[in-house]
C-alpha positions in Angstrom: -31.9 15.8 -20.3 -31.9 12.0 -20.9 -28.6 10.3 -20.2 -27.1 8.1 -22.9 -25.8 5.7 -20.3 -26.4 4.8 -16.7 -24.5 2.5 -14.3 -26.0 0.7 -11.3 -24.3 -1.4 -8.8 -26.3 -4.1 -7.1 -24.8 -5.7 -3.9 -26.7 -8.7 -2.5 -26.0 -10.2 0.9 -27.3 -13.3 2.6 -26.0 -16.1 4.7 -27.2 -18.7 2.0 -25.3 -19.0 -1.3 -28.4 -20.7 -2.8 -30.6 -17.6 -1.9 -28.0 -15.3 -3.4 -28.0 -17.3 -6.7 -31.7 -17.4 -6.8 -32.0 -13.7 -6.3 -29.4 -13.1 -8.9 -31.4 -15.2 -11.4 -34.6 -13.2 -10.6 -32.9 -9.9 -11.0 -31.3 -11.1 -14.3 -34.8 -12.3 -15.5 -36.5 -9.0 -14.7 -33.7 -6.9 -16.2 -34.0 -8.9 -19.4 -37.7 -8.3 -19.4 -37.3 -4.5 -18.9 -34.8 -4.4 -21.7 -37.2 -6.2 -24.0 -40.2 -4.0 -23.1 -38.3 -0.7 -23.4 -36.0 -1.3 -26.2 -33.0 -0.7 -24.1 -29.7 -2.5 -24.2 -28.9 -3.6 -20.7 -25.6 -5.3 -19.9 -25.1 -7.1 -16.6 -21.5 -7.9 -15.5 -20.7 -9.8 -12.3 -17.8 -7.9 -10.9 -17.1 -10.2 -8.0 -18.6 -12.6 -5.5 -17.8 -13.3 -1.9 -19.1 -16.4 -0.4 -21.1 -16.0 2.9 -19.1 -16.6 5.9 -20.6 -18.1 9.0 -19.0 -17.5 12.4 -17.3 -20.5 14.0 -19.6 -22.1 16.5 -16.7 -22.6 19.1 -15.7 -19.0 18.8 -19.3 -17.7 19.0 -19.8 -19.9 22.1 -16.6 -18.4 23.7 -17.8 -14.9 23.0 -21.2 -15.6 24.6 -19.7 -17.4 27.6 -17.2 -14.5 28.1 -19.9 -11.9 27.9 -22.1 -13.7 30.4 -19.1 -14.2 32.7 -18.7 -10.4 32.6 -22.4 -10.0 33.5 -23.4 -8.9 30.1 -26.4 -10.1 28.0 -26.0 -11.8 24.6 -27.8 -12.2 21.4 -26.7 -14.1 18.4 -26.8 -12.0 15.3 -26.1 -12.7 11.6 -24.1 -10.0 9.8 -24.9 -9.3 6.3 -22.2 -6.7 6.1 -19.0 -7.4 4.3 -16.5 -7.3 7.1 -12.9 -8.2 7.2 -14.1 -11.3 9.1 -15.7 -12.5 6.0 -12.3 -12.7 4.3 -10.5 -14.0 7.4 -13.1 -16.9 7.6 -11.4 -18.3 4.5 -8.3 -19.1 6.4 -9.2 -19.4 10.1 -12.2 -19.7 12.5 -13.9 -16.4 12.8 -16.4 -14.7 15.2 -17.5 -11.2 15.8 -18.4 -9.1 18.8 -21.2 -6.7 18.3 -22.1 -3.8 20.7 -25.6 -2.2 20.7 -26.3 0.8 18.5 -29.0 3.4 19.5 -32.2 2.4 17.9 -30.5 -0.5 16.1 -29.0 1.8 13.4 -25.8 0.8 12.0 -23.5 1.6 9.0 -25.1 5.0 8.9 -24.2 8.6 10.0 -27.0 8.3 12.5 -25.3 5.3 14.2 -24.4 5.9 17.9 -23.1 3.6 20.5 -22.5 4.6 24.0 -18.8 4.6 25.1 -19.7 2.3 27.9 -21.0 -0.3 25.4 -17.8 0.1 23.4 -15.8 -0.5 26.4 -17.8 -3.6 27.3 -17.4 -5.0 23.8 -13.6 -4.4 23.9 -13.4 -6.3 27.3 -15.2 -9.2 25.8 -12.9 -9.2 22.8 -9.8 -8.9 25.0 -10.9 -11.9 27.1 -11.8 -14.0 24.2 -8.5 -13.3 22.4 -6.5 -14.0 25.6 -8.4 -17.2 26.1 -7.8 -18.3 22.6 -4.1 -17.5 22.9 -4.0 -19.5 26.2 
């Protein structure tokens, strides 16, 4: 059976608005070429757009300093995921505390984080929040 209609949702993530725009233009160009080659009618609709949100340098620094003060290692990471923090960054400085996932797997049913690492992350978060509330 050949469907009469199909729908596809494409979600793009990057820390650069310019890269997202360029990728969107490439996708549109390729879709238009496919439509022309195949005789299909393809409609593209932008349903929404959320600007990339960078963590506030001061808050990221506090998170790192707090973790080090608790004897924990740190690594700066960019998150491509659409977190609540992305929306909050519109109204206030934002930062995130990440904890290690086994094998680096996240946002998957296979994701696993040891409880000790969850507790360490919670301690970092608690100390940073209390320090900011100061």
